[in-house]
N, C-alpha and C positions, 0 to 999 in steps of 0.2 A: 504494500500500499504506499502511496505517496502521501506521507503524513503532512508534508509542507502545504498541501492544497486542501486539507481537511478543516472543517470548522474548529474554532478555538476550543469549544467545549468537548468535542470529540478527542482532541489532543489531551485535554485535561483528564478525561476519563481513561484514556489509554495509559497515561502516566500512572494513574492510580492503580490500574490493573497490572502494571509492570510490562506492558507491551512495547513501550518506547520510553527512552530516557530524555530528560530535559537537556542533557549534554548533547545527545545525538540531534535533537531538534535545533538547538542553538547552532551547532556546527553546520548542520544542513542548511540553515538559513543564511549564515555568514558565507558559506561556499557558494550558495545560489546567487547571492548578492554580488559576490566577486566575479562570477561567471556571466551574469546577465549583461547583454550588450549595451543597454542604455541605463545601467544602474546609477551612473553618475548624474543622470537627470531625474532619478527617483529619490535616492537618498542624498541629502546634503552632506552627511557624514555618518559613519557607522561608529558603534562604541564596542568593539570586539572584547576589550579587556573587562569592561563591566558586564557584558553579556555572558562571558565565560565564567566569571566569578559568580554571577547570580545563578547560572545554570548548574554549577557544581553544588552550590548550596541547596538548590531545589532537588537535585539528584540525591543528596545526602538525606534530606528530609523525607523524600519518598521512600528510600531504603529503610528509614527508621520508623515509618508509619506516622510521620509528624507533619504531613502536608497541611498548609494553611488555608486551603480552599480549592475549589474546582480548577482555577486557572493557575495554580502554583506550578511554575516551570514552563508556562506557555510564553512564547516570545512575541513581543509587540513592537511596532514602530510608533514613533511619536512626531507629531507635526513640529516644525522648527520655530513655532512661537510659544512652545511649552518649555519653560526653563528646565535644564538638566545640569546638575552641579559639575563644574569643571569642564564642561563642553560647550562649545559655541552655540548660541541660540540667536539667530540673526533675522528671523521672520522674513526670509526671502528678499532682504534688502541690503544693498551696499551701504546704506546709512548706518547699519548696525554691524558692519563687518568687524569681526574680532571680539564681539561682545560675549563675555564668559560669565554667566551667573555663578554665585557662590552656593546656591541651594537648589534642590529640585522643586518644581512647582508642586502645589498641594496634591493635584491629581496623580502625578507621577510618584509622589511619596506614598500615597495610598496604595497605588498599584504595586509598588516595590515592597511594601510591608506585607502584601498578600502573596509575594513570591514570584511575581511575573519577571520576565527577562526583557531588558531593554536592548533592542537591536541597534537603535540609532535614531537620527532625526531625518524627517522627510521634507523634500522641497515643497514650496508653496508659492502662491502669488504674492507679489511684493506687498508687505505689511497687511496682507489678507484682503486687499481692496479690489478684487475682480473676481467674477464668476468663471471666466474662461480658462484661467490657468496659464495664460501667456506671461512669461517672465524673461524676456531677452537678456537683461542685465546679469541675471544669475543662472537660471535654468528653466526651460519649459518642459514640464513633465509630458511624456508621450502617452496617448490613450492606450489602454490595455488591449483593446480590439484592433486598433490601427494606429501605428506609431506616427503617422502623418497627421493625425487629429490631435486636438488638445484633450487633456484629461479632465478638464473642469477644475474649478478652484473655489475656494483657495486651498482646500485640502487635497490637491491633486496627487501629490506624492504619497500621501496616506493611502488613498484609494488604490493606486496602481501597485503599491507594495503588497497589498493583500491579493489583488486580482491575479498578479503574476506569481504568486507563491513565494514572495520575499519577506513575509511576515504572516503570522497566524491571524492577526487583526491589527487595527490601527486606531490611534486616538488623534482626532482632529478638532477643529473649532468651527463654529457656525455663527455668522452674524446676519447673513441674508440668504443663506442656502449653502454655505461652504462645506458642509458635510454631506448633505443630501444630493446636491448636483453631481459632484465627482463620483459619489457611490453609484447613482443611477447610470451615469455615462460609462461606468466600468463594470456594470453587472453585479453590484453588491447591495447589501442592506446598509442604510446609514440612518442613525437616530440622533435627532436634535432634541435634547431635553428642554423643559421649560427654563427660560432664563432665570437664574437665581438658584436652580436645583443643584448646581455643582460649584464647589469652591474654586474661584478663579485666581487665587493668589499664585503669583509666579507665571501667569499666562499674559503675554504681551497683548494689550487691548487694541481693538480697532474702534468699536463703539460700545463702551462698557454697559450701556443700558439694553443692548441687544446680544452681546457676546455670550456664548456658552460653549463648553467643551463636551464632546460626545464621541461615540464609537463608529467605526466603519468596519463591517465584518461580513461573513458569508450567510449568517442566519439571524433571525430575530432573537433566538435564544442566546446567541453570542452577544448581541447588543445588550440584552437584558443583563447578562452576567457582567459585562464590561461596565455598564452604567453603574451597577452596584459597586464594582471594584474601584472606580475612580472617586466614588463618594465615601467608600469605607462603610457600606451598609449591606444588609441582606438583599439578595436578588429577588425580584418579583417572581411570584409563583405562576408559571405558564402551563402547569399540568392541566390537561383536559380542555385546553383552549380549542374551540371548534368554530367554524364559520356559520353554522346553522343558527338562525335566530338573531344574528347581528342586524342592526339597522344603520345603514350608512346614507349619507347625503352626498351626491355628486355636486360639486361646486361649479355651476355653470357660469357663463359670462367671462369675466377677466381671464381665467386660466386658458381659454381657448381663442382669445383675440390673437390674430397673426400666427397661431400655432401651425406647425408643419404637419403634413399628412402622416408621416410615420409615427410620431409620438401620439397623436390623436387615435390612430388606428390601434396602436398597441394598448392604449388605455381602454378603448371600447371593447377590445377582445378580452381584456382582463376583467372588466366589469361584468361581461357576459359569463365568464367563469365563476365570478363571485355569486351571481344570481343563481346559476345552476347548482351551486353548493349550498343554497339556502339563505344567502344574504339578501335582506330586503333593501332595495335600492330606490331612492327618491331623488329628485332634482330640485335645486333652488339656486337663486342668484341674489343673495341679500345685498342691499344697497350699501351697507357699511363696508363691504370689501373695496369697491372702487374708491370710496371716500378715504379709506385708510391708505390705499395705495398712492393716492395723490399727495400724501404727506411725506412720502419717502425722501424726496430731495431736501425737505426742510429739516429732516431729523437725522439722517445717516451722515452725510458729508460734513455738516457743521461740527458734530461731535468728533468725527475722525480727524478733521483738520485741527480742531482745538487741542486734541491730544498730541498730535504729531507735528504741529506748526513749527516749533523751534528747530527740530531736527531736519525737517524738510527744507526750510528756508536757509538753513546754514549750508546746505550743499544740494540744491535742487537738481544740479547737473547729473547727480548719481542715479536719479530716478528714471524709469521708463516714461516718456512724455505722457502717454494716455492716462497712466496712473497718477502722475503728478497733477494733470488737469483735473481728474476726479476729486483729489483731495482739495485743491484750490477752489473748487466750486463751492466748498463749505464757507469760505470767507465772505461770500456774497449774501448769506442769510443773516438777518438781524436777530439779535437776542430775543426781541419781542415775538418775532415770528416763530422761533424755536420753542419758546415757552407756550405760546398759543397752540402750536402744533401738538405738543404732548398733552395739553388739556383736552384738545379734540380727540386725540387717539385714545386716551383713557375712556372717554364716553363711547367711542365706537367699539372698544373692546367689551364694554358692558352690553352694548347692543348685540354684538355677535354672540356672547355667552347666552343671552336670553333666546336668540333665534335658533341655536343649534342644541339647546339643552337636552332634547329628547333623543339625540342620535349617539350611537357608539363611536362614530368617527365621521369626519368629512374627508372625501377622497377627490383627487384631481391628478392630472399628469404631473410628474415631478418637474419636467421641463417642457416647454413648448417647442424646443428645437433639438436637433441632434448636434453632437460635437462638431465644430467647424474645423477646416484645415488650418494648420499652423501657418503655412506659407502665406495664405491669403490674408489671414489676420495680421501678419507682420507687414504686409505690403499695402494694405488698404485700410486707412484710418477710419473711414466712414463705416466700412463693414465691421471693424472691430467695435465701434461705438454702438452700432445697432444690435449686433449679436450679444454684446455684453449686457445690454439692458434686458434683452429677451431671456438670456440664459438663467438669470436669478429671479425672473419676474414672478413665477409661480411659488417658488420656495419662499420668497420675501413675504408672502401673505402670512405664513405662520409666524415669522419674526415680528411683523408689525402688530399682529393680534395677540402676541405673547403666548403662543401655543407650543406644546410638544409636537413633533412631527416626525414621521419615519418614512423612508422610501423603500419600496420592495421591487425586485426585479420582475419584469414581465417576460413574455415568451419572445420578445424582440430585443436584440442587443441595443444597449445604450438607451433604452426606454424604461422609465420607472413609473410606478404608481405610488403616489404619496397619500398617506393618511394622517390627518391632524386630529388631535384629541383636545380635551378641555385643559385649560391652564392649571398646572399643578398636579394633573392626573396622569403622570408619566407611567406609573406601573400599570394603570388601566389601559393606556394606549398600547403598551407593549404586549399585553395579553390579547387585546383585540387584533393587533398586527400578527400575532402568532396564529390566530384563526384565519385571517386573510391569506397569510402565507401558505397555510395548509391548502386552501382552496386554489390558490394560483399554481401550486405545484401539482395539482391534480391528485 
């Protein structure tokens, strides 16, 4: 069996059963990374000494019957905006070149305490401010299905490290879709928790009021276990999760505007499978969604620019011009408009909660487009701008409305189905997603 491409929980159970050693898994991944033709565009840097030391300790615990949890000895990759002690954490930006934190981020510390193995840091979009994953100054991650296409961002390296068998699972971050989009475009499950559900200490911010850390993996169960791991809590109980009897709402309107044929067809096929498995499906287009989406320019860029202005303006020539332009767009928004925007968004979040209170989840295509070609994005600024706005359009709905959200693979490559739950009900959404996953898998 090729353990390197099995779900993280299966690896954990195999370690428990004595079928595989954490040492063999860690060495297998390190060797696979070294041999992968484009690994330097996936991993910003590996941490072999740390990985081997942690794998030895996990091996010894397994032999002694002292494993710390299901994922003890399982090897993970970490997005390069998550601090790792003594190892560069540069957030995909030349502005932070050579930045070495003194301590692990809280999420990495929690995972390490539970025995996971840190393989290294994965490439990302510059300062996490783009959904496409294009990063010419540092590295553009290749899509797992086709290396000529972008992987999605900003957690592109995280996604591809898992999809190509270079990590058992990955931890990324999501501000407007940066976990779910690359997960969908590379055939994975990606879970964005409710903002505030995860300790963000030691994670370089983009927009702190939207940022959250979460997992990219092969299954919903993996994501549930990893969600618990980075929080230092017990995992949600997914036993007995079934699709029959679930009530979901298809979010019409905004998610389908300018959507391309393939993602829409994949979504419709997936919805038909859900219905055939006993999921009750209804459709609606609440007006609070386009109203919330209209606030995005007022809320995201001003906070991002406010957080990074000093570093950016000290050396703007180091940045990729389209990303620099996105940041600088935030300086044109007044403080009054920003405050009023949040007041309005808080009201719209309440409207949304009342509208969808009776549903187990709201579903929509994860992305309205397929991953574009790297070469065209690099040569056509207008194409980059248009595709970048569309790439994160659907996922951004969940961030604006303050919801947990998860993307599941469909039968078509690079096309995901996204389910959004109620704010704060992360464990409930994961259980619902396990039922949906069962239906989609047939």
